[in-house]
VMD Tcl script that draws the C-alpha trace (Angstrom):
set ca {
  {-2.09 -11.14 4.65}
  {1.55 -11.15 6.18}
  {4.62 -11.55 4.07}
  {8.13 -12.51 5.35}
  {10.70 -11.50 2.85}
  {14.71 -11.72 2.71}
  {16.71 -8.89 1.97}
  {20.48 -8.57 1.28}
  {22.18 -6.39 3.64}
  {23.06 -3.88 1.09}
  {19.55 -3.06 0.61}
  {18.40 -3.73 4.01}
  {20.74 -1.19 5.44}
  {19.17 1.47 3.39}
  {15.55 0.59 4.11}
  {16.77 0.42 7.83}
  {17.57 4.09 7.75}
  {14.23 4.98 5.68}
  {15.78 6.07 2.42}
  {14.36 2.81 0.73}
  {10.74 2.65 1.23}
  {9.80 0.64 -1.76}
  {10.55 -3.09 -3.06}
  {10.52 -4.38 -6.58}
  {9.38 -8.09 -6.14}
  {7.99 -11.07 -8.24}
  {4.51 -11.37 -7.57}
  {4.65 -14.72 -6.76}
  {2.45 -13.96 -3.32}
  {-0.36 -11.90 -4.71}
  {0.75 -8.68 -2.65}
  {-1.97 -6.36 -1.79}
  {-2.26 -2.71 -0.56}
  {-2.55 -3.30 3.72}
  {-0.91 -6.40 3.32}
  {1.88 -6.57 6.13}
  {5.47 -7.23 5.40}
  {8.39 -8.38 7.33}
  {11.69 -7.57 5.79}
  {14.46 -9.83 7.25}
  {17.98 -9.13 6.64}
  {19.56 -12.04 4.98}
  {23.46 -12.69 4.07}
  {23.46 -15.44 1.09}
  {27.74 -14.75 1.47}
  {28.03 -15.63 5.12}
  {31.16 -17.68 5.86}
  {29.11 -20.09 7.92}
  {26.62 -20.51 5.24}
  {23.28 -18.50 4.24}
  {21.97 -17.00 7.87}
  {19.72 -14.15 9.23}
  {21.14 -11.41 11.13}
  {18.20 -10.89 13.23}
  {17.47 -7.50 12.16}
  {13.69 -7.04 10.87}
  {11.67 -4.23 9.33}
  {8.04 -4.58 9.76}
  {5.54 -2.65 7.72}
  {2.45 -2.11 5.72}
  {2.12 -1.99 1.77}
  {0.75 1.36 0.71}
  {0.76 1.46 -2.95}
  {1.54 -1.31 -5.65}
  {1.92 -1.00 -9.33}
  {3.26 -3.11 -12.12}
  {3.86 -0.15 -14.54}
  {7.10 -0.89 -16.77}
  {8.24 -3.81 -14.78}
  {9.18 -7.16 -15.97}
  {6.20 -9.44 -16.78}
  {4.93 -10.88 -13.21}
  {6.83 -8.32 -11.28}
  {5.37 -5.36 -9.01}
  {6.76 -2.45 -7.09}
  {5.38 -1.77 -3.77}
  {5.78 1.22 -1.49}
  {5.51 0.53 2.12}
  {5.26 2.44 5.74}
  {7.66 1.27 8.48}
  {5.67 0.35 11.58}
  {8.33 -1.43 13.51}
  {12.36 -2.25 13.44}
  {13.76 -5.18 15.57}
  {17.57 -5.48 16.09}
}
mol new
graphics top color blue
foreach p $ca { graphics top sphere $p radius 0.5 }
foreach p [lrange $ca 0 end-1] q [lrange $ca 1 end] { graphics top cylinder $p $q radius 0.2 }
display resetview
């Protein structure tokens, strides 16, 4: 399964440089280990309206848990496999 996920610029930049390798998300997509993810930099405050920057991070979910999360949420770790500017 492949999931495309929006990320706000402040969170995306930290992931871009490799310091943030996890996501906390509502599990409305039934995330599973080995699923592929595409993180898309998205700015909802853009003057011209919400838009994508074009930067993307592709990766693979390597670990997932719902421990100590709000109901319906999960934390998953991922490995980056590709970055696109």
